[in-house]
N, C-alpha and C positions, 0 to 999 in steps of 0.2 A: 504494500500500500504506500502511496506517495506520502511524503512528510508534510507537504504544503499544497497550495492551490495549483491549478493546472499549468501546463507548459506556457512560457511567455511567447512562444511562436504561434500558439493557437489559444489565446484567452477566450473564455466562454462564460456565459451566464446560465443559470438554471432558473426557470420561471415556474412558480408554483402558486396557483390561486387557492384560497381557502374561504369558506363561508360558513354561516351558522349551522348548516346541516351536517357538517363534517365531524367525524369522530376524533376527539383529541388524541387518542392512542394511535390511530391509524395515521393521522397527520404527522405526529412526531416520528413514527416509523418511516414514513415516506421521506421526510427531511433527512434523517440519519442515513438512509440507504443511498440518497442522492448526493451526499456530501462526504461525511466522515468515512463511509465504507467504500467509496469509489477508488479504483486503482488510479484513475486520473481525476483529481478533484477539480470542481469548478472554481473559477476565480471570484465568483460572487453568487449568492442565492438571493433572488428577488421574490419575496412573498407578497402577494396581493390579498389583503383582507377585504373581501367583498361585502362591506356593510358590517353592522354590529354582530358580535358573536357572543355565545354564552360564557359565563365565567370560567368554566373548566377549559374551554378552548382558548379563551383569552390568556389564561395562565401559560399554556403551552406556547402560544405565539410570543409571549413575553420572554419565556425561557430561550426560545430559538433566537430571538433578537439579540441576546447576549453573545451568541456564537458558540456557546459551550457544546451543544449537541452536534454542531456541524464540524467539529474537529478543527476549528480555526478558520473555516471558510467565512468570509465577511457576509453579513446579512443586510439587505436593504428591505425595509418594510414599507409598503404602500398601503395606507389605510383609506378606503373609500367610505364616505360618510353614510351611504345607503347602498343596499344591494342592487347592483345594476345588471347582473347576469354574467355568464362566463365570457361571452365575446367582448363586452366592454371592459371587464376586469383584465382580460388578457391584453387588450390594447393599452390599458393603463400600465400594465406590467412591462410590455415591450418598450414603451416610451421611457421607462425607468432603467432598463437594462443598459449597461455601459458597453457591452461588447456586441460585435456583429453576429457571432455564432451564439445561438440560444437553444437550450435543451428544455423541452417541456416535461413537466412532472405533475401528476395528479396527486391529490391530498390523501388518497387511500391505497395507492399502489406501491410496489417495491421495485426499485431499480437494482439490478444485479451488479456486482462490483466491477465487471468488465465493460459495462455499458458505454460509458463515455470514452474509455480508452479505445473502443472499437469504432464509435460513431464520429467523434469530434474530428479526428485527423482526416476522415474522408470528406467531411463538410469543409474543413479548412483547405483541403486540396482542390475544391472546386464544385462540389455538389451544393445545390440550393436547399434540398429537402431530403432527409434520410430517415426512414423508419426501420422497424424491426418486427419480427414476430413477438407475440406476447403469450404467456402461459397463465391460464385461469387458476385461481385458488379460492377456497372458501374461508377457512379459519386458520389452517396450518400452512404457512408459506413453504415449509419443507416438503410439502406433498402437492406439487402443482399438478393440474389436470390437463384439460383440453388446451392444445397449442393452436393459436390463431395465426397461421402463416399467410402471407400475402405475396403477390408477384414481386420478383426482384428485378426483372428486366424493365428498363424504362418504357419500351414500346408496349409491353404487356400491362404495365401500370396504367399507361394512358388508355388502353382499350378497356381495362377493368373499371376505370373511373367513370365511364359512361353509364355504368350500371350500379356501382356501389363504391363506397369509400375505399380507396386503394391503400390507405395507411391506418395503422393503429395510433390514434392521436396521442395516447400517453407515452408512446415510444419515440416520437419524432425529435430530431434536431434540425434546425433550419437557420438560414441567414435572415436577419432582420430586414435587410434591404429587399430581399426577394419577397418576403411577406408584404412589405409596404407597397412594392410594385404591383402586387396583385390586388391591392385595395384593403388589405388587412382583414381582421375578423369582423364579420357582420352578424348582428343579432339574429339568430335563428336557432331556437332551442334544440339541443342535441345534434345539430347538423351544421353548426358554424364552421367546424373543421373541414367537413366534406366540401362545403362551398368554397372555402379558402383554397384547399388543395386542388380542386378542379380549376379554379382561376389561375393558380400557379402553373399547372400543367398547360393550360391553354395559352399562357403567356410565354411558354418556352423554358420554364424552370428545369434545371437538371435534377432529376429525381432518381431514387433507388430505395430498395428495402434490403435489409440483411435477413437471411433465412433463419438465424438463430433467435430464440426467445431471450431478450435482454431485459424484459420487464415482467414482473409478476402482477397480474391484473386481478384485483379483489372483486369477486362476484358474491355480493351479499344479498340479503332479503330486499326485494323490490327492484333489483337490477334490471329485470326483464319487464316488470310492470311499468317502469318509467318510459319504456320504449314503445308504448302503445297508448291508445286513446285518441280523442278528438284533437287535443292540443298538438300531439305529435303528427297527426294526419295533416293538420293545417301547415305545420312546418315542412312536412314532406311535399305537399302540393306546391308550397312557395319555392322550395328548392328546385323541384322539377320545372316550374315555370321559368326560373332564372337560368337554369342550364339550357333550356330550349331557347329562350330569348337571346342568349349570348351566342347561340350556334354551337355550343359544346356537344349537345345531343341532337340527333335527327328526330323528325316527327315520330318515326316508328319507335325509336329508342325511348323517347319521352312517354309515348303511350304505354309501352311495355312497363316502364318504371312506375307510372301512376297505378296501373293495375296490380303489379306484383308487390312493389314496395308500399304503396298505399294500402293494399289489402292486408299486408303484414301488420300494419298499425292497428287493425281492427280485429284480428283473430284472438282467441283466448290466450292467456299468458302461457299456458302449457305448450301450445303449438308455437308460440313466438319463441320460446326458449329453444326448441328444436331447430326452428328456421334460422335463428340468429347466428348460430354457429356455422351455417352454410353461407349466409349472406354477408356476414361481418358488417351489419347495417350501421 
């Protein structure tokens, strides 16, 4: 394990949003895994507190702000006065990041120790967006389950993007400038990442995925319930309208997506759980 922050040749930020609904224990674990436990430690951790949080979570935020749990990685805390949602929170965080290369981390997932050592040099060498496979786990991170692998070839990633998100959002490392060139994150519940990545691909971003699972993705109660319902159907339809309007999808592809992906939002949760692992929606 490195004794200090990352290489001066490729300095990078970790961007991690947190909000009132996050579990304090999971949040602390996510931070430690993405800083102190990394073979290549980040040069800063940017935490975006999206609105007020309960006392237990606020205590963990305060502890992390001291830098003690991060193994010395400097922490920048961006406190938003009200909850604005993931897209706007990420935009605020990106504006606060000091470095061009940014690694995304979610508040309840675990980054494996080799993650940044594998990803950051490839982005520093010229990629604009790099993801990886992720492995699901429920309670015990030492017993990962289903691995969600996605295409690794840029052309196949572009083809896949017409039908589903070709990246696991909690696994990505990207260039701030490439994100900004694509218009940044736009508010679209649970699909802000897909819309951003499609725009980056359409704009000619250099993209890839690593085949190995570098992130453990926590699948808890309600994970699949949140991906259904009328609110998500509205987001899905808005996404498909935008992809079609921009010319990213053909009329036939857009129609297929409305039927298949829109229908997915309305099926019972049990069926959604089975379908999700195939769609990586």
